[in-house]
N, CA, C and O atoms as CSV, one atom per row, in Angstrom:
chain,resi,resn,atom,element,x,y,z
A,1,LEU,N,N,0.635,-1.298,0.115
A,1,LEU,CA,C,-0.187,-0.043,-0.128
A,1,LEU,C,C,0.496,1.091,0.068
A,1,LEU,O,O,-0.138,2.084,-0.290
A,2,ILE,N,N,2.113,1.414,0.735
A,2,ILE,CA,C,2.995,2.053,0.651
A,2,ILE,C,C,3.692,2.970,-0.405
A,2,ILE,O,O,3.876,4.169,-0.614
A,3,GLU,N,N,4.073,1.356,-1.140
A,3,GLU,CA,C,4.382,1.703,-2.254
A,3,GLU,C,C,3.521,2.352,-3.870
A,3,GLU,O,O,3.818,3.003,-4.872
A,4,PHE,N,N,2.235,1.598,-3.218
A,4,PHE,CA,C,0.915,2.601,-4.852
A,4,PHE,C,C,1.014,3.704,-4.145
A,4,PHE,O,O,0.802,4.603,-4.959
A,5,ILE,N,N,1.228,4.215,-3.023
A,5,ILE,CA,C,0.768,5.997,-2.592
A,5,ILE,C,C,2.088,6.428,-2.880
A,5,ILE,O,O,2.136,7.596,-3.265
A,6,GLU,N,N,3.350,5.736,-2.797
A,6,GLU,CA,C,4.461,6.862,-3.686
A,6,GLU,C,C,4.272,6.813,-4.862
A,6,GLU,O,O,3.926,7.826,-5.471
A,7,GLN,N,N,4.467,5.516,-5.533
A,7,GLN,CA,C,4.042,5.822,-6.752
A,7,GLN,C,C,3.182,7.013,-7.454
A,7,GLN,O,O,3.499,7.891,-8.257
A,8,THR,N,N,1.854,6.639,-6.756
A,8,THR,CA,C,0.854,7.464,-7.375
A,8,THR,C,C,1.537,8.990,-7.017
A,8,THR,O,O,1.997,9.658,-7.943
A,9,LEU,N,N,1.570,9.473,-5.674
A,9,LEU,CA,C,1.782,10.849,-5.428
A,9,LEU,C,C,3.196,11.265,-6.460
A,9,LEU,O,O,3.160,12.224,-7.230
A,10,PHE,N,N,4.208,10.509,-6.332
A,10,PHE,CA,C,5.392,10.879,-7.360
A,10,PHE,C,C,4.808,11.132,-8.956
A,10,PHE,O,O,4.952,12.148,-9.636
A,11,GLY,N,N,4.173,9.990,-9.284
A,11,GLY,CA,C,3.876,10.249,-10.542
A,11,GLY,C,C,2.863,11.695,-11.040
A,11,GLY,O,O,2.785,12.292,-12.114
A,12,LEU,N,N,2.179,11.895,-9.715
A,12,LEU,CA,C,1.360,12.770,-10.341
A,12,LEU,C,C,2.201,14.306,-9.787
A,12,LEU,O,O,1.834,15.433,-10.121
A,13,LEU,N,N,3.153,14.058,-9.057
A,13,LEU,CA,C,4.303,15.704,-8.867
A,13,LEU,C,C,5.175,15.742,-9.593
A,13,LEU,O,O,5.599,16.877,-9.810
A,14,ASN,N,N,6.018,14.345,-10.472
A,14,ASN,CA,C,6.882,14.508,-11.566
A,14,ASN,C,C,6.100,15.319,-12.262
A,14,ASN,O,O,6.418,16.491,-12.460
A,15,LYS,N,N,4.852,14.725,-12.767
A,15,LYS,CA,C,4.192,15.286,-13.856
A,15,LYS,C,C,3.943,16.753,-13.864
A,15,LYS,O,O,4.094,17.475,-14.849
A,16,ILE,N,N,3.503,17.176,-12.548
A,16,ILE,CA,C,3.179,18.710,-12.620
A,16,ILE,C,C,4.509,19.755,-12.943
A,16,ILE,O,O,4.512,20.792,-13.606
A,17,THR,N,N,5.941,18.894,-12.020
A,17,THR,CA,C,7.181,19.845,-12.428
A,17,THR,C,C,7.746,19.779,-13.694
A,17,THR,O,O,8.565,20.561,-14.178
A,18,ALA,N,N,7.115,18.519,-14.335
A,18,ALA,CA,C,7.624,18.571,-15.614
A,18,ALA,C,C,6.651,19.572,-16.955
A,18,ALA,O,O,6.800,20.025,-18.090
A,19,GLU,N,N,5.753,19.493,-15.977
A,19,GLU,CA,C,5.119,20.375,-17.464
A,19,GLU,C,C,4.583,21.268,-17.503
A,19,GLU,O,O,4.204,21.808,-18.542
A,20,GLU,N,N,4.257,22.000,-15.449
A,20,GLU,CA,C,4.465,23.458,-15.196
A,20,GLU,C,C,5.152,24.585,-15.328
A,20,GLU,O,O,5.606,24.879,-14.222
A,21,VAL,N,N,5.470,25.410,-16.187
A,21,VAL,CA,C,6.612,25.809,-16.670
A,21,VAL,C,C,6.822,27.436,-15.218
A,21,VAL,O,O,7.610,28.358,-15.428
A,22,SER,N,N,6.323,27.394,-14.494
A,22,SER,CA,C,5.857,28.511,-13.359
A,22,SER,C,C,6.229,27.589,-11.936
A,22,SER,O,O,5.674,26.600,-11.458
A,23,GLY,N,N,7.315,28.311,-11.537
A,23,GLY,CA,C,7.790,27.747,-10.024
A,23,GLY,C,C,6.588,28.105,-8.902
A,23,GLY,O,O,6.350,27.320,-7.984
A,24,LEU,N,N,6.075,28.987,-9.017
A,24,LEU,CA,C,4.554,29.346,-7.857
A,24,LEU,C,C,3.496,28.076,-8.616
A,24,LEU,O,O,3.036,27.095,-8.031
A,25,LYS,N,N,3.340,28.366,-9.747
A,25,LYS,CA,C,2.315,27.381,-10.233
A,25,LYS,C,C,2.234,25.765,-9.937
A,25,LYS,O,O,1.332,24.934,-10.044
A,26,GLN,N,N,3.620,25.718,-9.508
A,26,GLN,CA,C,3.957,24.236,-9.743
A,26,GLN,C,C,3.902,23.781,-7.741
A,26,GLN,O,O,3.748,22.697,-7.179
A,27,LEU,N,N,4.085,25.030,-7.253
A,27,LEU,CA,C,4.245,25.022,-5.849
A,27,LEU,C,C,2.512,24.752,-5.470
A,27,LEU,O,O,2.252,23.748,-4.807
A,28,GLU,N,N,1.501,25.559,-5.856
A,28,GLU,CA,C,0.066,25.714,-5.703
A,28,GLU,C,C,0.113,24.336,-6.502
A,28,GLU,O,O,-0.535,23.610,-5.748
A,29,ALA,N,N,0.412,23.723,-7.341
A,29,ALA,CA,C,-0.496,22.546,-7.826
A,29,ALA,C,C,-0.058,21.546,-7.217
A,29,ALA,O,O,-0.961,20.765,-6.916
A,30,ILE,N,N,1.272,21.135,-6.805
A,30,ILE,CA,C,1.487,20.157,-5.792
A,30,ILE,C,C,0.798,20.237,-3.882
A,30,ILE,O,O,0.471,19.384,-3.056
A,31,MET,N,N,0.841,21.349,-3.899
A,31,MET,CA,C,0.320,20.882,-2.526
A,31,MET,C,C,-1.649,21.182,-2.752
A,31,MET,O,O,-2.371,21.363,-1.772
A,32,THR,N,N,-2.095,21.175,-3.948
A,32,THR,CA,C,-3.569,21.313,-4.154
A,32,THR,C,C,-3.448,19.188,-4.535
A,32,THR,O,O,-4.091,18.227,-4.112
A,33,THR,N,N,-2.529,19.309,-5.305
A,33,THR,CA,C,-2.558,17.889,-4.944
A,33,THR,C,C,-2.168,16.677,-4.004
A,33,THR,O,O,-2.277,15.510,-4.381
A,34,LEU,N,N,-1.747,17.009,-2.866
A,34,LEU,CA,C,-1.580,16.474,-2.069
A,34,LEU,C,C,-2.863,16.804,-0.810
A,34,LEU,O,O,-3.083,15.917,0.015
A,35,LEU,N,N,-3.435,17.756,-0.766
A,35,LEU,CA,C,-4.881,17.493,0.059
A,35,LEU,C,C,-5.814,17.063,-0.928
A,35,LEU,O,O,-6.806,16.521,-0.440
A,36,GLY,N,N,-5.792,17.143,-2.197
A,36,GLY,CA,C,-6.976,16.496,-2.983
A,36,GLY,C,C,-6.824,14.875,-2.777
A,36,GLY,O,O,-7.793,14.117,-2.734
A,37,PHE,N,N,-5.584,14.504,-2.668
A,37,PHE,CA,C,-5.052,13.029,-2.821
A,37,PHE,C,C,-5.599,12.231,-1.248
A,37,PHE,O,O,-5.970,11.058,-1.243
A,38,ALA,N,N,-5.562,13.165,0.124
A,38,ALA,CA,C,-5.887,13.106,0.643
A,38,ALA,C,C,-7.996,12.530,0.847
A,38,ALA,O,O,-8.660,11.714,1.486
A,39,LYS,N,N,-8.214,13.670,-0.220
A,39,LYS,CA,C,-9.596,13.929,0.099
A,39,LYS,C,C,-10.016,12.857,-0.674
A,39,LYS,O,O,-11.115,12.531,-0.224
A,40,LYS,N,N,-9.641,11.967,-1.825
A,40,LYS,CA,C,-9.943,11.310,-2.583
A,40,LYS,C,C,-9.879,9.973,-1.977
A,40,LYS,O,O,-10.740,9.139,-2.258
A,41,ASN,N,N,-8.810,9.680,-1.073
A,41,ASN,CA,C,-8.593,8.727,-0.362
A,41,ASN,C,C,-7.829,8.006,0.809
A,41,ASN,O,O,-6.747,7.438,0.959
A,42,PRO,N,N,-9.236,8.396,1.766
A,42,PRO,CA,C,-9.310,8.587,3.256
A,42,PRO,C,C,-8.560,7.402,3.813
A,42,PRO,O,O,-8.038,7.587,4.912
A,43,GLY,N,N,-8.418,6.259,3.270
A,43,GLY,CA,C,-7.960,5.217,3.764
A,43,GLY,C,C,-6.307,5.173,4.070
A,43,GLY,O,O,-5.627,4.866,5.048
A,44,MET,N,N,-6.011,5.678,2.616
A,44,MET,CA,C,-4.461,5.565,2.461
A,44,MET,C,C,-4.560,7.063,3.484
A,44,MET,O,O,-4.026,6.605,4.494
A,45,THR,N,N,-4.827,8.209,3.766
A,45,THR,CA,C,-4.759,9.144,4.466
A,45,THR,C,C,-4.747,8.557,6.115
A,45,THR,O,O,-4.749,9.469,6.942
A,46,ARG,N,N,-4.739,7.570,6.512
A,46,ARG,CA,C,-4.816,7.176,7.679
A,46,ARG,C,C,-3.575,6.498,7.520
A,46,ARG,O,O,-3.306,6.215,8.687
A,47,VAL,N,N,-2.547,6.010,6.742
A,47,VAL,CA,C,-0.905,5.716,6.379
A,47,VAL,C,C,-0.433,7.018,6.219
A,47,VAL,O,O,0.026,7.383,7.300
A,48,LEU,N,N,-0.364,7.620,5.630
A,48,LEU,CA,C,0.350,8.401,5.607
A,48,LEU,C,C,0.561,9.302,6.942
A,48,LEU,O,O,1.568,9.980,7.145
A,49,ILE,N,N,-0.451,9.208,7.742
A,49,ILE,CA,C,-0.406,10.099,8.988
A,49,ILE,C,C,0.157,8.827,10.027
A,49,ILE,O,O,0.621,9.235,11.091
A,50,GLY,N,N,0.160,7.635,9.863
A,50,GLY,CA,C,0.806,6.816,10.254
A,50,GLY,C,C,-0.012,6.082,11.426
A,50,GLY,O,O,0.497,5.286,12.215
A,51,ASP,N,N,-1.321,6.465,11.415
A,51,ASP,CA,C,-2.671,5.783,12.032
A,51,ASP,C,C,-2.446,4.614,11.840
A,51,ASP,O,O,-2.204,3.880,12.798
A,52,ALA,N,N,-2.473,4.047,10.295
A,52,ALA,CA,C,-2.820,2.248,10.619
A,52,ALA,C,C,-1.522,2.042,10.527
A,52,ALA,O,O,-1.400,1.302,9.552
A,53,LEU,N,N,-0.453,2.267,10.980
A,53,LEU,CA,C,0.755,1.796,11.385
A,53,LEU,C,C,1.124,1.315,12.774
A,53,LEU,O,O,2.166,0.758,13.120
A,54,VAL,N,N,-0.139,1.702,13.646
A,54,VAL,CA,C,0.411,1.481,14.933
A,54,VAL,C,C,0.732,0.361,15.413
A,54,VAL,O,O,1.502,0.317,16.372
A,55,ASN,N,N,0.302,-0.586,14.947
A,55,ASN,CA,C,0.923,-2.078,15.784
A,55,ASN,C,C,1.562,-2.634,14.904
A,55,ASN,O,O,1.725,-3.844,15.064
A,56,GLU,N,N,2.094,-2.064,13.800
A,56,GLU,CA,C,2.947,-2.865,13.010
A,56,GLU,C,C,4.325,-2.137,12.740
A,56,GLU,O,O,4.664,-0.965,12.899
A,57,ASP,N,N,5.063,-3.365,12.226
A,57,ASP,CA,C,6.600,-2.969,11.911
A,57,ASP,C,C,7.355,-1.605,11.748
A,57,ASP,O,O,7.197,-0.827,10.806
A,58,GLU,N,N,8.110,-1.455,12.701
A,58,GLU,CA,C,8.742,0.201,12.833
A,58,GLU,C,C,9.075,0.548,11.261
A,58,GLU,O,O,9.213,1.699,10.848
A,59,ARG,N,N,9.194,-0.784,10.350
A,59,ARG,CA,C,9.841,0.010,9.018
A,59,ARG,C,C,8.679,0.226,8.150
A,59,ARG,O,O,8.881,0.408,6.949
A,60,LEU,N,N,7.893,0.226,8.458
A,60,LEU,CA,C,6.634,1.177,7.861
A,60,LEU,C,C,6.589,2.281,8.112
A,60,LEU,O,O,6.161,3.065,7.265
A,61,GLN,N,N,7.058,2.772,9.494
A,61,GLN,CA,C,6.657,4.035,10.032
A,61,GLN,C,C,7.885,5.187,9.017
A,61,GLN,O,O,7.800,6.210,8.337
A,62,ALA,N,N,9.033,4.150,9.503
A,62,ALA,CA,C,10.609,5.126,8.777
A,62,ALA,C,C,10.141,4.934,7.548
A,62,ALA,O,O,10.363,6.027,7.027
A,63,ARG,N,N,9.528,4.115,6.562
A,63,ARG,CA,C,9.240,4.406,5.115
A,63,ARG,C,C,8.319,5.849,4.929
A,63,ARG,O,O,8.757,6.685,4.139
A,64,ILE,N,N,6.953,6.150,5.714
A,64,ILE,CA,C,6.619,6.742,5.817
A,64,ILE,C,C,7.042,8.576,6.200
A,64,ILE,O,O,6.600,9.675,5.869
A,65,ASN,N,N,7.825,8.197,6.822
A,65,ASN,CA,C,8.690,9.308,7.372
A,65,ASN,C,C,9.584,9.724,5.822
A,65,ASN,O,O,9.686,10.880,5.412
A,66,GLN,N,N,10.070,8.711,5.241
A,66,GLN,CA,C,10.638,9.586,4.207
A,66,GLN,C,C,10.176,9.603,3.125
A,66,GLN,O,O,10.984,9.902,2.245
A,67,LEU,N,N,8.831,9.329,2.705
A,67,LEU,CA,C,8.198,9.772,1.788
A,67,LEU,C,C,7.656,11.570,2.307
A,67,LEU,O,O,7.578,12.538,1.550
A,68,HIS,N,N,7.440,11.547,3.380
A,68,HIS,CA,C,7.071,12.727,3.991
A,68,HIS,C,C,8.444,14.170,3.481
A,68,HIS,O,O,8.306,15.332,3.101
A,69,ASP,N,N,9.478,13.426,3.700
A,69,ASP,CA,C,11.402,13.897,3.255
A,69,ASP,C,C,11.345,14.442,2.073
A,69,ASP,O,O,11.626,15.534,1.579
A,70,ARG,N,N,10.720,12.973,1.563
A,70,ARG,CA,C,10.601,13.333,0.103
A,70,ARG,C,C,9.924,14.050,-0.705
A,70,ARG,O,O,10.106,14.268,-1.903
A,71,LEU,N,N,8.817,14.553,0.282
A,71,LEU,CA,C,7.319,15.635,-0.672
A,71,LEU,C,C,7.773,16.726,-0.069
A,71,LEU,O,O,7.318,17.766,-0.543
A,72,GLU,N,N,8.810,16.893,1.166
A,72,GLU,CA,C,8.985,18.379,1.584
A,72,GLU,C,C,10.289,18.705,0.505
A,72,GLU,O,O,10.406,19.879,0.154
A,73,ALA,N,N,11.075,17.900,0.078
A,73,ALA,CA,C,12.340,18.414,-1.121
A,73,ALA,C,C,11.831,18.678,-2.354
A,73,ALA,O,O,12.452,19.313,-3.207
A,74,THR,N,N,10.420,18.099,-2.545
A,74,THR,CA,C,9.999,18.249,-3.760
A,74,THR,C,C,9.429,19.905,-3.796
A,74,THR,O,O,9.479,20.629,-4.790
A,75,LEU,N,N,8.840,20.319,-2.340
A,75,LEU,CA,C,8.495,21.151,-2.201
A,75,LEU,C,C,9.787,22.303,-2.433
A,75,LEU,O,O,9.814,23.143,-3.333
A,76,LYS,N,N,10.551,22.154,-1.660
A,76,LYS,CA,C,11.621,22.742,-1.563
A,76,LYS,C,C,12.191,23.318,-2.924
A,76,LYS,O,O,12.630,24.466,-3.005
A,77,GLN,N,N,12.136,22.146,-4.329
A,77,GLN,CA,C,13.165,22.079,-5.037
A,77,GLN,C,C,11.992,23.449,-6.057
A,77,GLN,O,O,12.423,24.500,-6.532
A,78,ALA,N,N,10.711,23.018,-6.118
A,78,ALA,CA,C,9.666,24.125,-6.192
A,78,ALA,C,C,10.210,25.239,-6.045
A,78,ALA,O,O,10.730,25.919,-6.929
A,79,LEU,N,N,10.107,25.507,-4.796
A,79,LEU,CA,C,10.335,26.719,-3.997
A,79,LEU,C,C,11.827,27.770,-4.875
A,79,LEU,O,O,11.908,28.931,-5.274
A,80,ARG,N,N,12.751,26.627,-4.849
A,80,ARG,CA,C,13.971,27.377,-5.375
A,80,ARG,C,C,14.133,28.027,-6.905
A,80,ARG,O,O,14.848,28.833,-7.500
A,81,PHE,N,N,12.484,26.743,-7.258
A,81,PHE,CA,C,12.549,27.447,-9.065
A,81,PHE,C,C,11.550,28.800,-8.921
A,81,PHE,O,O,11.645,29.723,-9.730
A,82,ALA,N,N,10.825,28.818,-8.084
A,82,ALA,CA,C,10.003,30.192,-7.899
A,82,ALA,C,C,10.578,31.400,-7.608
A,82,ALA,O,O,10.233,32.544,-7.903
A,83,ILE,N,N,11.792,30.846,-6.795
A,83,ILE,CA,C,12.695,31.954,-6.280
A,83,ILE,C,C,13.424,32.656,-7.451
A,83,ILE,O,O,13.557,33.860,-7.671
A,84,SER,N,N,13.901,31.478,-8.205
A,84,SER,CA,C,15.013,31.921,-9.858
A,84,SER,C,C,14.441,32.340,-10.779
A,84,SER,O,O,15.082,32.491,-11.819
A,85,GLU,N,N,13.011,32.687,-10.741
A,85,GLU,CA,C,12.456,33.152,-11.421
A,85,GLU,C,C,11.859,34.202,-11.275
A,85,GLU,O,O,11.140,34.729,-12.123
A,86,LYS,N,N,12.203,34.792,-9.698
A,86,LYS,CA,C,11.523,35.819,-9.076
A,86,LYS,C,C,10.029,36.200,-9.127
A,86,LYS,O,O,9.495,37.248,-9.490
A,87,GLN,N,N,9.460,34.938,-8.614
A,87,GLN,CA,C,7.584,34.787,-8.616
A,87,GLN,C,C,7.791,34.653,-7.054
A,87,GLN,O,O,6.700,34.348,-6.572
A,88,ILE,N,N,8.829,34.768,-6.000
A,88,ILE,CA,C,8.944,35.099,-4.481
A,88,ILE,C,C,10.192,35.836,-4.123
A,88,ILE,O,O,11.231,35.901,-4.781
A,89,PRO,N,N,9.969,36.279,-3.186
A,89,PRO,CA,C,11.346,37.430,-2.708
A,89,PRO,C,C,12.647,36.366,-2.557
A,89,PRO,O,O,12.579,35.363,-1.847
A,90,GLU,N,N,13.593,36.665,-3.174
A,90,GLU,CA,C,14.702,35.697,-2.981
A,90,GLU,C,C,15.342,35.539,-1.891
A,90,GLU,O,O,16.347,34.834,-1.801
A,91,SER,N,N,14.666,36.377,-0.655
A,91,SER,CA,C,15.091,35.939,0.839
A,91,SER,C,C,14.320,34.935,1.481
A,91,SER,O,O,14.435,34.567,2.650
A,92,THR,N,N,13.380,34.447,0.467
A,92,THR,CA,C,13.021,33.075,1.142
A,92,THR,C,C,14.063,31.918,1.266
A,92,THR,O,O,14.876,31.738,0.359
A,93,ASP,N,N,14.046,31.149,2.360
A,93,ASP,CA,C,14.539,30.615,2.906
A,93,ASP,C,C,13.545,28.901,2.344
A,93,ASP,O,O,12.657,28.323,2.971
A,94,ALA,N,N,13.813,28.739,1.755
A,94,ALA,CA,C,13.448,27.546,0.597
A,94,ALA,C,C,13.183,26.298,1.519
A,94,ALA,O,O,12.097,25.745,1.341
A,95,ALA,N,N,14.010,25.781,2.469
A,95,ALA,CA,C,14.352,24.950,3.608
A,95,ALA,C,C,13.223,25.194,4.407
A,95,ALA,O,O,12.368,24.417,4.832
A,96,ALA,N,N,13.374,26.477,4.544
A,96,ALA,CA,C,12.431,26.738,6.310
A,96,ALA,C,C,10.533,26.665,5.545
A,96,ALA,O,O,9.726,25.986,6.181
A,97,GLN,N,N,10.149,27.230,4.529
A,97,GLN,CA,C,9.121,27.567,3.600
A,97,GLN,C,C,8.786,26.081,3.620
A,97,GLN,O,O,7.974,25.562,4.385
A,98,ALA,N,N,9.576,25.398,2.601
A,98,ALA,CA,C,9.307,24.215,2.385
A,98,ALA,C,C,8.843,23.230,3.493
A,98,ALA,O,O,7.975,22.362,3.399
A,99,ASN,N,N,9.437,23.482,4.320
A,99,ASN,CA,C,8.972,22.635,6.126
A,99,ASN,C,C,7.646,23.377,6.396
A,99,ASN,O,O,6.569,22.786,6.310
A,100,LEU,N,N,7.739,24.641,6.714
A,100,LEU,CA,C,6.117,25.362,6.921
A,100,LEU,C,C,4.939,24.060,6.326
A,100,LEU,O,O,4.310,23.260,7.018
A,101,MET,N,N,4.940,24.245,4.544
A,101,MET,CA,C,4.329,23.938,3.802
A,101,MET,C,C,3.897,22.244,4.099
A,101,MET,O,O,2.750,21.943,4.430
A,102,ILE,N,N,4.842,21.359,3.951
A,102,ILE,CA,C,4.796,20.094,4.251
A,102,ILE,C,C,4.089,19.956,5.829
A,102,ILE,O,O,3.004,19.384,5.924
A,103,ALA,N,N,4.530,20.317,6.623
A,103,ALA,CA,C,3.735,20.776,7.755
A,103,ALA,C,C,2.079,21.149,7.766
A,103,ALA,O,O,1.292,20.836,8.659
A,104,PHE,N,N,1.871,21.654,6.934
A,104,PHE,CA,C,0.142,22.338,6.869
A,104,PHE,C,C,0.104,21.346,6.198
A,104,PHE,O,O,-0.754,20.789,6.882
A,105,VAL,N,N,0.353,20.488,5.259
A,105,VAL,CA,C,-0.492,19.270,4.647
A,105,VAL,C,C,-0.780,18.378,5.733
A,105,VAL,O,O,-1.946,18.117,6.029
A,106,ILE,N,N,0.359,17.813,6.447
A,106,ILE,CA,C,0.299,16.801,7.108
A,106,ILE,C,C,-0.480,17.590,8.210
A,106,ILE,O,O,-0.763,16.679,8.987
A,107,GLY,N,N,-1.008,18.762,8.757
A,107,GLY,CA,C,-1.909,18.963,9.508
A,107,GLY,C,C,-3.175,18.577,9.268
A,107,GLY,O,O,-3.992,18.104,10.058
A,108,ARG,N,N,-3.299,18.859,7.890
A,108,ARG,CA,C,-4.655,19.165,7.484
A,108,ARG,C,C,-4.764,17.604,6.885
A,108,ARG,O,O,-5.934,17.330,6.619
A,109,TRP,N,N,-4.127,16.867,6.699
A,109,TRP,CA,C,-4.370,15.349,6.935
A,109,TRP,C,C,-4.667,15.009,8.084
A,109,TRP,O,O,-5.838,14.635,8.143
A,110,HIS,N,N,-4.171,14.970,8.964
A,110,HIS,CA,C,-4.605,14.309,10.428
A,110,HIS,C,C,-6.051,15.201,10.993
A,110,HIS,O,O,-6.913,14.698,11.714
A,111,GLN,N,N,-6.065,16.487,10.524
A,111,GLN,CA,C,-7.448,17.061,10.545
A,111,GLN,C,C,-8.603,15.875,9.949
A,111,GLN,O,O,-9.557,15.323,10.497
A,112,PHE,N,N,-8.218,15.810,9.032
A,112,PHE,CA,C,-9.387,15.049,7.751
A,112,PHE,C,C,-9.500,13.635,9.039
A,112,PHE,O,O,-10.221,13.564,10.034
A,113,ALA,N,N,-8.582,12.753,8.557
A,113,ALA,CA,C,-8.671,11.520,9.454
A,113,ALA,C,C,-8.963,11.310,11.360
A,113,ALA,O,O,-9.268,10.340,12.054
A,114,LYS,N,N,-8.756,12.368,11.574
A,114,LYS,CA,C,-8.988,12.850,13.060
A,114,LYS,C,C,-10.773,13.162,13.352
A,114,LYS,O,O,-11.357,12.942,14.412
A,115,SER,N,N,-11.340,13.687,12.169
A,115,SER,CA,C,-12.606,14.055,12.109
A,115,SER,C,C,-13.740,12.880,11.828
A,115,SER,O,O,-14.970,12.873,11.778
A,116,GLY,N,N,-12.619,11.816,11.657
A,116,GLY,CA,C,-13.920,10.920,10.942
A,116,GLY,C,C,-14.065,11.420,9.956
A,116,GLY,O,O,-15.272,11.433,9.711
A,117,PHE,N,N,-13.048,12.237,8.571
A,117,PHE,CA,C,-13.321,12.451,7.222
A,117,PHE,C,C,-14.168,12.805,6.483
A,117,PHE,O,O,-14.544,12.517,5.346
A,118,ARG,N,N,-14.656,14.015,7.878
A,118,ARG,CA,C,-15.676,14.944,7.690
A,118,ARG,C,C,-15.102,16.217,7.576
A,118,ARG,O,O,-15.705,17.052,6.901
A,119,ARG,N,N,-13.749,16.598,8.268
A,119,ARG,CA,C,-13.344,17.353,7.632
A,119,ARG,C,C,-12.207,17.893,6.725
A,119,ARG,O,O,-10.993,17.780,6.892
A,120,ASP,N,N,-12.925,18.544,5.666
A,120,ASP,CA,C,-12.368,18.355,4.176
A,120,ASP,C,C,-11.022,18.902,3.992
A,120,ASP,O,O,-10.907,20.095,4.273
A,121,PRO,N,N,-10.007,18.301,3.591
A,121,PRO,CA,C,-8.260,18.659,3.613
A,121,PRO,C,C,-8.496,20.045,2.299
A,121,PRO,O,O,-7.613,20.903,2.304
A,122,THR,N,N,-9.348,20.164,1.522
A,122,THR,CA,C,-9.317,21.440,1.069
A,122,THR,C,C,-10.097,22.420,1.416
A,122,THR,O,O,-10.237,23.384,0.663
A,123,GLU,N,N,-10.715,22.342,2.579
A,123,GLU,CA,C,-11.508,23.387,2.919
A,123,GLU,C,C,-10.699,24.438,2.862
A,123,GLU,O,O,-9.504,24.230,2.656
A,124,GLN,N,N,-11.161,25.716,3.024
A,124,GLN,CA,C,-10.644,27.084,2.641
A,124,GLN,C,C,-9.289,27.165,1.802
A,124,GLN,O,O,-8.906,28.263,1.400
A,125,TRP,N,N,-8.597,26.056,1.549
A,125,TRP,CA,C,-7.567,26.160,0.412
A,125,TRP,C,C,-7.315,27.010,-0.162
A,125,TRP,O,O,-6.170,27.441,-0.027
A,126,VAL,N,N,-8.355,27.780,-1.216
A,126,VAL,CA,C,-7.914,28.998,-1.895
A,126,VAL,C,C,-7.702,30.168,-0.493
A,126,VAL,O,O,-6.613,30.561,-0.075
A,127,ALA,N,N,-8.650,30.436,-0.120
A,127,ALA,CA,C,-8.108,31.371,0.828
A,127,ALA,C,C,-6.369,31.168,1.710
A,127,ALA,O,O,-5.507,32.000,1.992
A,128,GLN,N,N,-6.446,29.791,1.901
A,128,GLN,CA,C,-4.811,29.634,2.892
A,128,GLN,C,C,-4.156,30.231,1.825
A,128,GLN,O,O,-3.884,31.414,2.027
A,129,TRP,N,N,-3.709,29.633,0.404
A,129,TRP,CA,C,-2.665,29.386,0.213
A,129,TRP,C,C,-1.669,30.489,0.183
A,129,TRP,O,O,-0.456,30.452,0.391
A,130,PRO,N,N,-2.831,31.951,-0.269
A,130,PRO,CA,C,-1.215,33.312,-0.186
A,130,PRO,C,C,-0.895,33.363,0.681
A,130,PRO,O,O,0.047,34.134,0.865
A,131,ALA,N,N,-1.525,32.460,2.042
A,131,ALA,CA,C,-0.497,33.036,3.030
A,131,ALA,C,C,0.701,31.609,3.658
A,131,ALA,O,O,1.301,31.255,4.673
A,132,LEU,N,N,0.549,31.342,2.706
A,132,LEU,CA,C,1.707,30.191,2.457
A,132,LEU,C,C,2.778,30.235,1.584
A,132,LEU,O,O,3.570,29.294,1.543
A,133,VAL,N,N,2.929,31.417,0.729
A,133,VAL,CA,C,3.914,32.020,0.211
A,133,VAL,C,C,3.939,33.682,-0.173
A,133,VAL,O,O,4.944,34.184,-0.676
């Protein structure tokens, strides 16, 4: 299941980074994809936040942690691209911003799962996006 999540997410994200010519639009599309993936796949969201792995082998949680790190690296790369295009201020710390963005995504995944999948992870996303860049 983790392999399926990885293949699906990174397949979508690689397509975004290959096709979208704007760094800022890459960032928005990546974030929207991560939030939307949870909305469409509630059971997989429980895996992504570790809930479904509580009594499983520790290696599975380590793999999810590695997945989170790879997602953060993808965001950092898109941020650097947006900075190089002068779409985001040059003074922006790409590593710190990417960490904030992945923390936001994981937080929204948690809210979704802990609400019994009633709290839509994409709710208010359009209004929140400008605050993240």
